[in-house]
C-alpha positions as CSV (number, residue, x, y, z in Angstrom):
1,X,138.9,-39.6,-34.6
2,X,141.4,-38.2,-37.1
3,X,145.1,-38.3,-36.3
4,X,147.1,-35.2,-35.5
5,X,148.2,-33.4,-38.7
6,X,151.0,-31.5,-36.8
7,X,153.2,-33.1,-34.2
8,X,156.1,-31.4,-32.5
9,X,158.2,-33.0,-29.8
10,X,161.0,-31.5,-27.8
11,X,161.1,-28.2,-29.7
12,X,163.9,-25.8,-28.7
13,X,164.4,-22.4,-30.2
14,X,167.2,-19.8,-29.6
15,X,167.7,-16.2,-30.6
16,X,171.4,-15.8,-30.6
17,X,172.6,-17.0,-27.2
18,X,169.2,-16.8,-25.6
19,X,166.9,-19.9,-25.4
20,X,163.3,-18.9,-26.0
21,X,161.5,-22.3,-26.2
22,X,162.4,-25.4,-24.2
23,X,161.2,-28.8,-25.0
24,X,157.8,-27.9,-26.4
25,X,155.5,-30.9,-27.1
26,X,152.6,-29.8,-29.3
27,X,150.1,-31.1,-31.8
28,X,147.2,-30.0,-33.9
29,X,144.4,-31.9,-35.6
30,X,142.4,-31.2,-38.7
31,X,138.9,-29.9,-37.8
32,X,140.1,-28.5,-34.5
33,X,141.3,-25.2,-33.1
34,X,144.4,-25.5,-30.9
35,X,144.9,-22.4,-28.8
36,X,148.3,-21.3,-27.6
37,X,148.0,-19.0,-24.6
38,X,150.1,-17.3,-22.0
39,X,151.3,-13.8,-20.9
40,X,153.5,-11.5,-23.1
41,X,157.0,-12.7,-23.8
42,X,156.5,-16.4,-23.0
43,X,157.3,-17.6,-26.6
44,X,153.9,-17.9,-28.3
45,X,155.0,-15.9,-31.4
46,X,158.3,-17.7,-31.5
47,X,156.4,-21.1,-31.5
48,X,154.5,-20.0,-34.6
49,X,157.6,-18.8,-36.3
50,X,159.2,-22.2,-35.7
51,X,156.2,-24.0,-37.1
52,X,156.0,-21.7,-40.1
53,X,159.7,-22.0,-40.8
54,X,160.3,-18.2,-40.5
55,X,162.8,-18.9,-37.6
56,X,164.9,-22.1,-37.4
57,X,164.4,-24.5,-34.6
58,X,167.4,-25.4,-32.4
59,X,166.2,-28.9,-31.7
60,X,163.2,-31.3,-31.6
61,X,161.2,-33.2,-34.2
62,X,158.5,-31.7,-36.5
63,X,156.1,-34.0,-38.3
64,X,153.6,-32.4,-40.8
65,X,151.2,-35.0,-42.2
66,X,153.5,-37.8,-43.2
67,X,156.6,-35.6,-43.6
68,X,159.4,-35.3,-41.1
69,X,160.1,-31.7,-41.7
70,X,163.6,-31.2,-40.3
71,X,164.6,-27.5,-40.7
72,X,162.8,-26.9,-44.0
73,X,162.4,-23.3,-45.1
74,X,159.2,-21.3,-44.9
75,X,158.7,-21.5,-48.7
76,X,158.7,-25.3,-48.7
77,X,156.4,-25.4,-45.7
78,X,154.0,-23.0,-47.4
79,X,153.8,-25.4,-50.4
80,X,153.1,-28.2,-48.0
81,X,150.1,-26.4,-46.7
82,X,151.3,-24.2,-43.8
83,X,149.4,-20.8,-43.9
84,X,150.8,-18.2,-41.6
85,X,149.1,-14.9,-40.5
86,X,151.8,-13.2,-38.4
87,X,151.2,-10.7,-35.7
88,X,151.0,-7.2,-37.3
89,X,149.5,-8.8,-40.4
90,X,152.4,-7.9,-42.9
91,X,150.2,-6.9,-45.8
92,X,151.7,-4.9,-48.6
93,X,150.4,-1.3,-48.0
94,X,151.0,-0.1,-51.6
95,X,149.4,-3.1,-53.3
96,X,145.7,-3.2,-53.8
97,X,143.5,-5.7,-52.0
98,X,143.4,-7.9,-55.1
99,X,147.2,-7.7,-55.5
100,X,147.7,-8.6,-51.9
101,X,145.4,-11.7,-52.3
102,X,147.3,-12.7,-55.5
103,X,150.6,-12.9,-53.6
104,X,149.1,-16.2,-52.2
105,X,149.3,-17.7,-55.7
106,X,153.0,-18.3,-55.3
107,X,152.2,-21.5,-53.4
108,X,149.8,-22.8,-56.1
109,X,150.1,-24.3,-59.5
110,X,149.3,-21.8,-62.3
111,X,146.0,-23.5,-63.1
112,X,144.7,-22.5,-59.6
113,X,145.7,-18.8,-59.9
114,X,142.3,-17.3,-59.1
115,X,140.6,-15.9,-56.1
116,X,137.8,-18.4,-55.2
117,X,134.3,-17.1,-54.4
118,X,134.4,-18.5,-50.9
119,X,137.0,-15.9,-49.9
120,X,134.5,-13.2,-50.5
121,X,131.7,-15.2,-48.8
122,X,133.9,-15.2,-45.7
123,X,135.1,-11.6,-46.0
124,X,132.5,-9.7,-48.1
125,X,134.1,-6.3,-47.4
126,X,137.2,-7.3,-49.4
127,X,135.1,-7.7,-52.6
128,X,134.0,-4.1,-52.3
129,X,137.6,-2.9,-51.7
130,X,139.5,-5.0,-54.3
131,X,141.0,-1.8,-55.9
132,X,141.8,-0.1,-52.7
133,X,145.4,-0.1,-51.4
134,X,146.1,-2.3,-48.5
135,X,147.5,0.6,-46.5
136,X,144.3,2.5,-46.8
137,X,142.3,-0.2,-45.0
138,X,141.4,-0.1,-41.3
139,X,143.3,-2.4,-38.9
140,X,140.3,-4.8,-38.8
141,X,140.0,-4.8,-42.6
142,X,143.8,-5.5,-42.9
143,X,143.4,-8.4,-40.6
144,X,140.6,-9.9,-42.7
145,X,142.8,-9.4,-45.8
146,X,145.8,-11.1,-44.1
147,X,143.6,-14.1,-43.2
148,X,142.1,-14.2,-46.7
149,X,145.6,-14.1,-48.3
150,X,146.6,-17.1,-46.2
151,X,143.4,-19.0,-47.2
152,X,144.2,-18.4,-50.9
153,X,147.2,-20.8,-50.4
154,X,144.7,-23.6,-49.5
155,X,146.4,-24.4,-46.2
156,X,146.1,-27.7,-44.3
157,X,147.5,-25.9,-41.2
158,X,146.5,-22.3,-40.5
159,X,148.6,-20.4,-38.0
160,X,147.0,-17.2,-36.6
161,X,149.0,-14.9,-34.3
162,X,146.9,-12.6,-32.2
163,X,144.1,-12.0,-34.9
164,X,142.1,-9.8,-32.4
165,X,144.9,-7.5,-31.5
166,X,143.9,-3.8,-31.9
167,X,140.7,-4.8,-33.7
168,X,137.2,-3.3,-33.2
169,X,134.6,-5.7,-31.5
170,X,132.4,-6.2,-34.6
171,X,135.4,-7.4,-36.6
172,X,136.5,-9.7,-33.8
173,X,133.1,-11.3,-34.0
174,X,133.4,-11.7,-37.8
175,X,136.9,-13.3,-37.4
176,X,135.5,-15.6,-34.8
177,X,132.7,-16.7,-37.1
178,X,135.2,-17.3,-39.9
179,X,137.3,-19.5,-37.6
180,X,134.2,-21.5,-36.6
181,X,133.3,-22.0,-40.3
182,X,136.8,-23.2,-41.2
183,X,136.7,-25.6,-38.3
184,X,133.3,-27.0,-39.3
185,X,134.6,-27.5,-42.9
186,X,137.2,-29.9,-41.3
187,X,139.8,-29.3,-44.1
188,X,142.6,-27.8,-42.0
189,X,144.1,-27.7,-38.5
190,X,144.0,-24.3,-36.9
191,X,146.5,-23.0,-34.4
192,X,145.5,-19.8,-32.7
193,X,147.7,-17.6,-30.5
194,X,145.5,-15.3,-28.6
195,X,145.5,-13.1,-25.5
196,X,141.8,-12.4,-25.5
197,X,140.7,-15.2,-23.1
198,X,137.0,-15.4,-23.9
199,X,137.6,-15.4,-27.6
200,X,140.2,-18.2,-27.3
201,X,138.2,-20.3,-24.8
202,X,135.0,-20.1,-26.9
203,X,136.8,-21.3,-30.1
204,X,139.4,-23.7,-28.6
205,X,139.3,-27.5,-28.8
206,X,142.7,-27.9,-27.2
207,X,144.8,-25.5,-25.1
208,X,148.5,-25.1,-24.7
209,X,149.7,-22.7,-22.0
210,X,153.3,-21.5,-22.2
211,X,155.3,-20.1,-19.3
212,X,158.9,-19.0,-19.7
213,X,159.3,-20.8,-23.0
214,X,157.9,-24.2,-21.7
215,X,154.6,-25.9,-21.6
216,X,152.8,-25.1,-18.3
217,X,149.5,-26.7,-19.0
218,X,148.0,-28.7,-21.9
219,X,144.6,-30.4,-22.4
220,X,141.4,-30.5,-24.3
221,X,138.3,-28.5,-23.6
222,X,136.3,-30.4,-21.0
223,X,139.5,-31.8,-19.4
224,X,140.7,-28.3,-18.2
225,X,138.3,-26.3,-16.1
226,X,137.8,-22.7,-17.4
227,X,138.9,-21.2,-14.1
228,X,142.1,-23.3,-14.0
229,X,142.9,-22.2,-17.5
230,X,142.2,-18.6,-16.8
231,X,144.5,-18.7,-13.7
232,X,147.2,-20.4,-15.8
233,X,147.3,-17.5,-18.3
234,X,146.9,-14.7,-15.9
235,X,149.9,-12.6,-14.7
């Protein structure tokens, strides 16, 4: 079995004087979906911000592939293969779908500045809407665009923060199928922060449950009973 691509040990994170994450041990493996779960406000988004480099860690070690990352900035991590789809999507509303996708080129050599066909195979609607402004898309279409933009960067680690939030059921199913395809291709590790329990449980290979900024429960599917996991993430 492949080694972990991402390994974090003892991760701490502060916002000002408040400690948000405490001693998080966390790993993710290529060809697997690692689900980070828990109620609102337990630090799930903060964990993805720490991994993506968009918020500095206060302590702990972070190994990505063979690199000891230290407190590298988000731009360096993106060039090392960390793709981040934040909560709220953060697409550019005044740019077209094509222009939004092309912002992913910043992480790539000039020779790779093109939108590969497989992006439109995963998200056919985007091909029809290439000239439409991002702000004119529905929430579900914007979510597809945000994931597609991250995939343009050819990530080895894909971080997804609440991709089903506020999305209509048919788009949730499409996003679930895309995640399944990406896992089957076994070219990246996927970390999924998700409140929708059934969606996360169906996709997940490993589970990390946070409570008050610390790991409450971790384990692989098959090691953790569904009912125990559900109880751990319930209010």
